[in-house]
LONUMAR-333802 format. One record per residue (C-alpha): residue number from 1; residue in one letter; x, y, z. Coordinates in steps of 0.001 Angstrom, whole numbers, plus 500000, padded with zeros to 6 digits. Layout:
+------+------+--------+--------+--------+
! ropa ! dolo !     xx !     yy !     zz !
+------+------+--------+--------+--------+
!  NUM !    a !      X !      Y !      Z !
...
+------+------+--------+--------+--------+
//
This chain:
+------+------+--------+--------+--------+
! ropa ! dolo !     xx !     yy !     zz !
+------+------+--------+--------+--------+
!    1 !    x ! 500000 ! 500000 ! 500000 !
!    2 !    x ! 502870 ! 502335 ! 500828 !
!    3 !    x ! 504525 ! 501763 ! 497435 !
!    4 !    x ! 501208 ! 502336 ! 495698 !
!    5 !    x ! 500829 ! 505659 ! 497494 !
!    6 !    x ! 504262 ! 506739 ! 496337 !
!    7 !    x ! 503424 ! 505875 ! 492741 !
!    8 !    x ! 500306 ! 507996 ! 492980 !
!    9 !    x ! 502262 ! 510909 ! 494391 !
!   10 !    x ! 504988 ! 510710 ! 491753 !
!   11 !    x ! 503640 ! 509018 ! 488646 !
!   12 !    x ! 505936 ! 508566 ! 485674 !
!   13 !    x ! 504438 ! 511549 ! 483882 !
!   14 !    x ! 505294 ! 513824 ! 486805 !
!   15 !    x ! 508877 ! 512615 ! 486932 !
!   16 !    x ! 509147 ! 513313 ! 483204 !
!   17 !    x ! 507811 ! 516846 ! 483667 !
!   18 !    x ! 510277 ! 517465 ! 486483 !
!   19 !    x ! 513128 ! 516350 ! 484218 !
!   20 !    x ! 511870 ! 518490 ! 481335 !
!   21 !    x ! 511708 ! 521645 ! 483454 !
!   22 !    x ! 515108 ! 520997 ! 484999 !
!   23 !    x ! 516436 ! 520748 ! 481437 !
!   24 !    x ! 514518 ! 523872 ! 480387 !
!   25 !    x ! 516065 ! 525952 ! 483160 !
!   26 !    x ! 519491 ! 524656 ! 482110 !
!   27 !    x ! 518855 ! 525475 ! 478433 !
!   28 !    x ! 517832 ! 529025 ! 479352 !
!   29 !    x ! 521380 ! 529497 ! 480559 !
!   30 !    x ! 522818 ! 528930 ! 477081 !
!   31 !    x ! 522473 ! 532574 ! 475946 !
!   32 !    x ! 524923 ! 533418 ! 478711 !
!   33 !    x ! 524833 ! 536073 ! 481408 !
!   34 !    x ! 525278 ! 539814 ! 481734 !
!   35 !    x ! 526899 ! 541742 ! 484576 !
!   36 !    x ! 525837 ! 545380 ! 484888 !
!   37 !    x ! 527316 ! 548255 ! 486900 !
!   38 !    x ! 530005 ! 546092 ! 488413 !
!   39 !    x ! 527569 ! 543752 ! 490129 !
!   40 !    x ! 529049 ! 540313 ! 490753 !
!   41 !    x ! 525625 ! 538686 ! 490338 !
!   42 !    x ! 524788 ! 538179 ! 486638 !
!   43 !    x ! 521494 ! 538726 ! 484870 !
!   44 !    x ! 520288 ! 535509 ! 483228 !
!   45 !    x ! 517160 ! 534023 ! 481660 !
!   46 !    x ! 517128 ! 531104 ! 484064 !
!   47 !    x ! 514879 ! 532823 ! 486594 !
!   48 !    x ! 512223 ! 532831 ! 483858 !
!   49 !    x ! 512417 ! 529032 ! 483863 !
!   50 !    x ! 512064 ! 528970 ! 487645 !
!   51 !    x ! 508902 ! 531084 ! 487460 !
!   52 !    x ! 507475 ! 528993 ! 484632 !
!   53 !    x ! 508152 ! 525780 ! 486540 !
!   54 !    x ! 506230 ! 527077 ! 489537 !
!   55 !    x ! 503320 ! 528336 ! 487427 !
!   56 !    x ! 502881 ! 525034 ! 485592 !
!   57 !    x ! 504165 ! 522333 ! 487920 !
!   58 !    x ! 502900 ! 523566 ! 491278 !
!   59 !    x ! 504674 ! 523479 ! 494622 !
!   60 !    x ! 506461 ! 520164 ! 494960 !
!   61 !    x ! 507174 ! 519308 ! 491335 !
!   62 !    x ! 508611 ! 522789 ! 490695 !
!   63 !    x ! 510810 ! 522577 ! 493781 !
!   64 !    x ! 511966 ! 519112 ! 492716 !
!   65 !    x ! 512827 ! 520337 ! 489197 !
!   66 !    x ! 514989 ! 523113 ! 490629 !
!   67 !    x ! 516536 ! 520730 ! 493161 !
!   68 !    x ! 517505 ! 518328 ! 490360 !
!   69 !    x ! 519194 ! 521163 ! 488464 !
!   70 !    x ! 521082 ! 522398 ! 491539 !
!   71 !    x ! 522283 ! 518897 ! 492390 !
!   72 !    x ! 523607 ! 518481 ! 488854 !
!   73 !    x ! 525314 ! 521871 ! 489086 !
!   74 !    x ! 526875 ! 520918 ! 492412 !
!   75 !    x ! 528107 ! 517701 ! 490795 !
!   76 !    x ! 530092 ! 519828 ! 488355 !
!   77 !    x ! 527895 ! 520039 ! 485267 !
!   78 !    x ! 528140 ! 523501 ! 483621 !
!   79 !    x ! 524391 ! 524124 ! 483571 !
!   80 !    x ! 524315 ! 527686 ! 484826 !
!   81 !    x ! 524524 ! 530711 ! 482549 !
!   82 !    x ! 528047 ! 531240 ! 481314 !
!   83 !    x ! 528862 ! 527553 ! 481613 !
!   84 !    x ! 529266 ! 527694 ! 485383 !
!   85 !    x ! 529040 ! 524626 ! 487570 !
!   86 !    x ! 530618 ! 522906 ! 490546 !
!   87 !    x ! 530434 ! 523518 ! 494284 !
!   88 !    x ! 532273 ! 526804 ! 493855 !
!   89 !    x ! 529173 ! 528565 ! 492529 !
!   90 !    x ! 527520 ! 527995 ! 495915 !
!   91 !    x ! 530269 ! 529975 ! 497582 !
!   92 !    x ! 530099 ! 532908 ! 495150 !
!   93 !    x ! 528100 ! 536153 ! 495222 !
!   94 !    x ! 525129 ! 534612 ! 493406 !
!   95 !    x ! 524870 ! 531626 ! 495790 !
!   96 !    x ! 521884 ! 533033 ! 497659 !
!   97 !    x ! 519974 ! 533663 ! 494437 !
!   98 !    x ! 520644 ! 530098 ! 493280 !
!   99 !    x ! 519485 ! 528658 ! 496600 !
!  100 !    x ! 516487 ! 530992 ! 496479 !
!  101 !    x ! 515349 ! 529427 ! 493215 !
!  102 !    x ! 514105 ! 526383 ! 495120 !
!  103 !    x ! 511774 ! 528110 ! 497623 !
!  104 !    x ! 510966 ! 530681 ! 494938 !
!  105 !    x ! 509652 ! 527991 ! 492592 !
!  106 !    x ! 507780 ! 526324 ! 495457 !
!  107 !    x ! 506095 ! 529552 ! 496587 !
!  108 !    x ! 505157 ! 530420 ! 493004 !
!  109 !    x ! 503586 ! 526985 ! 492608 !
!  110 !    x ! 501826 ! 527205 ! 495967 !
!  111 !    x ! 500228 ! 530539 ! 495074 !
!  112 !    x ! 499142 ! 529283 ! 491639 !
!  113 !    x ! 497581 ! 526226 ! 493246 !
!  114 !    x ! 495519 ! 528548 ! 495452 !
!  115 !    x ! 494357 ! 530462 ! 492362 !
!  116 !    x ! 492057 ! 527548 ! 491499 !
!  117 !    x ! 491217 ! 525591 ! 488382 !
!  118 !    x ! 491124 ! 528612 ! 486107 !
!  119 !    x ! 493862 ! 531055 ! 487172 !
!  120 !    x ! 493920 ! 534347 ! 485320 !
!  121 !    x ! 496928 ! 536349 ! 484200 !
!  122 !    x ! 496891 ! 538627 ! 487243 !
!  123 !    x ! 497127 ! 535820 ! 489849 !
!  124 !    x ! 499840 ! 534181 ! 487758 !
!  125 !    x ! 501851 ! 537409 ! 487549 !
!  126 !    x ! 501460 ! 537987 ! 491289 !
!  127 !    x ! 502612 ! 534429 ! 492007 !
!  128 !    x ! 505660 ! 534817 ! 489755 !
!  129 !    x ! 506576 ! 538153 ! 491320 !
!  130 !    x ! 506162 ! 536968 ! 494910 !
!  131 !    x ! 507923 ! 533624 ! 494430 !
!  132 !    x ! 510235 ! 534185 ! 491493 !
!  133 !    x ! 511321 ! 537674 ! 492526 !
!  134 !    x ! 510480 ! 538406 ! 496170 !
!  135 !    x ! 511508 ! 535066 ! 497651 !
!  136 !    x ! 514599 ! 534755 ! 495463 !
!  137 !    x ! 515765 ! 538257 ! 496452 !
!  138 !    x ! 515035 ! 537456 ! 500102 !
!  139 !    x ! 517680 ! 534755 ! 499932 !
!  140 !    x ! 519975 ! 536351 ! 497373 !
!  141 !    x ! 520520 ! 539867 ! 498688 !
!  142 !    x ! 521653 ! 539006 ! 502257 !
!  143 !    x ! 523941 ! 536217 ! 501028 !
!  144 !    x ! 525487 ! 538519 ! 498423 !
!  145 !    x ! 526096 ! 541152 ! 501104 !
!  146 !    x ! 527691 ! 538602 ! 503436 !
!  147 !    x ! 529942 ! 537010 ! 500825 !
!  148 !    x ! 531115 ! 540227 ! 499182 !
!  149 !    x ! 531532 ! 542278 ! 502341 !
!  150 !    x ! 529189 ! 545061 ! 501266 !
!  151 !    x ! 526295 ! 546448 ! 503269 !
!  152 !    x ! 522833 ! 544966 ! 502986 !
!  153 !    x ! 521574 ! 548285 ! 501652 !
!  154 !    x ! 524169 ! 548405 ! 498889 !
!  155 !    x ! 523397 ! 544793 ! 497916 !
!  156 !    x ! 519711 ! 545704 ! 497732 !
!  157 !    x ! 520492 ! 548730 ! 495557 !
!  158 !    x ! 522566 ! 546577 ! 493208 !
!  159 !    x ! 519612 ! 544210 ! 492867 !
!  160 !    x ! 517331 ! 547000 ! 491660 !
!  161 !    x ! 518856 ! 546607 ! 488200 !
!  162 !    x ! 517265 ! 543146 ! 488010 !
!  163 !    x ! 513720 ! 544398 ! 488608 !
!  164 !    x ! 512744 ! 545573 ! 485087 !
!  165 !    x ! 513895 ! 542316 ! 483525 !
!  166 !    x ! 512337 ! 540224 ! 486277 !
!  167 !    x ! 509027 ! 542015 ! 485832 !
!  168 !    x ! 509101 ! 541188 ! 482107 !
!  169 !    x ! 510003 ! 537570 ! 482906 !
!  170 !    x ! 507081 ! 537318 ! 485328 !
!  171 !    x ! 504624 ! 538651 ! 482753 !
!  172 !    x ! 506000 ! 536452 ! 479968 !
!  173 !    x ! 506044 ! 533363 ! 482194 !
!  174 !    x ! 502421 ! 534053 ! 483145 !
!  175 !    x ! 501356 ! 534418 ! 479510 !
!  176 !    x ! 503136 ! 531199 ! 478522 !
!  177 !    x ! 501724 ! 529340 ! 481531 !
!  178 !    x ! 498202 ! 530577 ! 480844 !
!  179 !    x ! 498382 ! 529573 ! 477202 !
!  180 !    x ! 499674 ! 526144 ! 478148 !
!  181 !    x ! 496941 ! 525712 ! 480739 !
!  182 !    x ! 494227 ! 526632 ! 478247 !
!  183 !    x ! 495477 ! 523968 ! 475862 !
!  184 !    x ! 496248 ! 521360 ! 478531 !
!  185 !    x ! 494043 ! 521667 ! 481642 !
!  186 !    x ! 496279 ! 519251 ! 483540 !
!  187 !    x ! 498952 ! 521961 ! 483381 !
!  188 !    x ! 496892 ! 523884 ! 485955 !
!  189 !    x ! 498472 ! 522892 ! 489301 !
!  190 !    x ! 495105 ! 522860 ! 491116 !
!  191 !    x ! 493616 ! 520562 ! 488462 !
!  192 !    x ! 496585 ! 518228 ! 488592 !
!  193 !    x ! 496421 ! 518065 ! 492378 !
!  194 !    x ! 492715 ! 517281 ! 492204 !
!  195 !    x ! 493349 ! 514476 ! 489724 !
!  196 !    x ! 495936 ! 512917 ! 492012 !
!  197 !    x ! 493540 ! 513040 ! 494939 !
!  198 !    x ! 490839 ! 511308 ! 492917 !
!  199 !    x ! 493156 ! 508637 ! 491582 !
!  200 !    x ! 493968 ! 510256 ! 488227 !
!  201 !    x ! 490494 ! 510062 ! 486771 !
!  202 !    x ! 489408 ! 511974 ! 483681 !
!  203 !    x ! 488821 ! 515673 ! 483960 !
!  204 !    x ! 485215 ! 516685 ! 484221 !
!  205 !    x ! 485709 ! 520160 ! 482905 !
!  206 !    x ! 488172 ! 522137 ! 480832 !
!  207 !    x ! 489763 ! 525476 ! 481567 !
!  208 !    x ! 488523 ! 528267 ! 479379 !
+------+------+--------+--------+--------+
//
């Protein structure tokens, strides 16, 4: 019975989606990174993948996708923007932001799950901003300040440069997630969770 419960919690399809989103976040690092105004923390597209994972996968699957990526990075694979990888990246200025991806994806997914079976663009954007920006910064800024020896205020000011791009990422991730959810109702985290609770039965209604 215990093994059966585990299979229901993590069916093969879910494991595949986790792998796909871990790969997507890695692929978004291929365009490279950009450092502005002398900030040691680079601007990358990978936070877009973190937001999108939360908006489509929900709490636990999104967190697992990010965890898989971070484990692979820690193992030495160059999956971060700029071809970075290895344990050293978790001792650098961007370490807090990387660690923040995991709770950021989880919080984004949690908020989207609470938006119901038919989440609109506004709840999706709010979820991406709170989880993919607010939570990530909450981890990233203090760690950057501690590791670089600058004040918390200066680290926060340096992070302001990320806000315009992160706002665009949140909106774009929400639009992509909403379009995906319209086409595939099971991509709505609340719908997927409901299906798991009912044993994976057919959907009784479609998102519109």
